C-alpha positions in Angstrom: 185.3 97.3 182.1 188.7 97.8 180.5 190.5 100.9 180.4 191.0 100.4 176.7 188.7 102.2 174.6 187.2 100.2 170.9 186.7 101.3 167.9 183.3 100.7 166.0 183.3 99.5 162.1 182.0 101.9 159.0 179.1 100.1 157.5 178.4 101.8 154.3 174.9 102.4 153.5 173.7 100.0 150.2 173.6 102.7 147.3 170.7 100.2 145.8 167.5 99.8 147.1 166.5 96.5 148.7 164.9 94.0 146.1 161.7 92.8 147.8 161.4 89.3 150.3 160.9 86.2 148.2 161.1 84.0 151.2 158.0 83.1 152.4 157.3 83.7 156.0 155.6 81.4 158.4 155.3 77.9 157.6 153.1 75.9 155.5 150.5 75.0 157.6 150.3 78.3 158.9 149.8 79.7 155.7 147.1 77.4 154.4 144.8 77.8 157.5 144.8 81.3 156.5 143.9 80.6 153.1 141.3 78.0 154.3 142.8 75.1 152.1 142.5 71.9 154.5 140.3 68.9 153.7 136.6 68.9 154.4 136.8 73.0 154.0 136.0 74.3 150.0 138.6 76.0 148.1 137.9 78.6 145.4 135.5 77.3 142.9 133.3 75.1 146.0 135.6 72.2 145.3 137.3 70.1 147.8 141.1 69.9 148.2 142.1 66.6 146.2 144.1 64.6 148.8 147.7 63.6 148.3 148.7 60.1 148.4 150.7 59.6 151.7 147.2 61.4 152.8 145.4 59.3 151.5 147.5 56.1 152.9 147.5 57.4 156.0 143.6 57.6 156.4 143.4 53.8 155.1 146.2 52.6 157.7 143.6 54.3 160.7 141.1 52.8 159.0 139.2 55.9 158.5 137.3 57.8 155.6 138.2 60.7 153.8 135.6 63.0 155.4 136.9 62.0 158.9 136.8 64.9 161.5 139.9 66.1 163.7 138.3 64.6 166.8 137.5 60.8 165.0 141.2 60.8 164.0 142.6 61.4 167.2 140.3 59.1 168.7 140.6 56.4 166.3 144.8 57.0 166.6 144.6 56.5 170.3 142.6 53.3 170.3 144.9 51.9 167.9 148.2 52.8 170.1 146.5 51.1 173.1 145.5 47.8 171.2 148.9 47.7 169.0 151.2 49.0 172.5 153.6 45.8 172.9 153.0 45.7 176.7 149.5 44.8 175.5 150.8 42.5 173.0 153.8 40.6 174.8 156.6 42.0 172.4 154.6 40.6 169.3 156.5 41.9 165.8 153.6 42.3 164.3 152.0 44.6 166.5 154.7 46.7 166.5 154.9 46.9 162.9 151.2 48.1 163.2 151.8 50.8 166.1 155.0 52.0 164.1 152.4 52.3 161.0 149.2 54.0 163.1 152.3 56.3 164.2 153.7 57.5 160.8 150.4 57.9 159.8 148.8 60.2 163.0 151.9 62.6 162.1 151.3 62.7 158.6 147.8 63.7 159.0 148.6 66.3 162.2 151.7 67.7 159.8 149.3 68.6 156.7 146.5 70.1 158.9 144.1 67.1 159.4 143.9 67.5 163.4 
């Protein structure tokens, strides 16, 4: 491009060996999936993982048992969306609140690997 030569910066090599990285690579969801830690699956020792408070509330909001499968969660979510959609309820505020609660519950379950 130009006729002027460019000069590079001199990079000094580190004198010490780098420390091992303490940063976890990958998301928690993929790491937990690798370990097999998911609702319905057993952890080491033959026990099921205890549900967190938000996960338990999300199952209750959708009206599902804590043993629900991914397909059951998805179908109940779709059912509740159709039931509480503003177009189906002429903009009823109570229905809108139930719709928001259902969306939030599904989001929590999806982020934690239940569906």
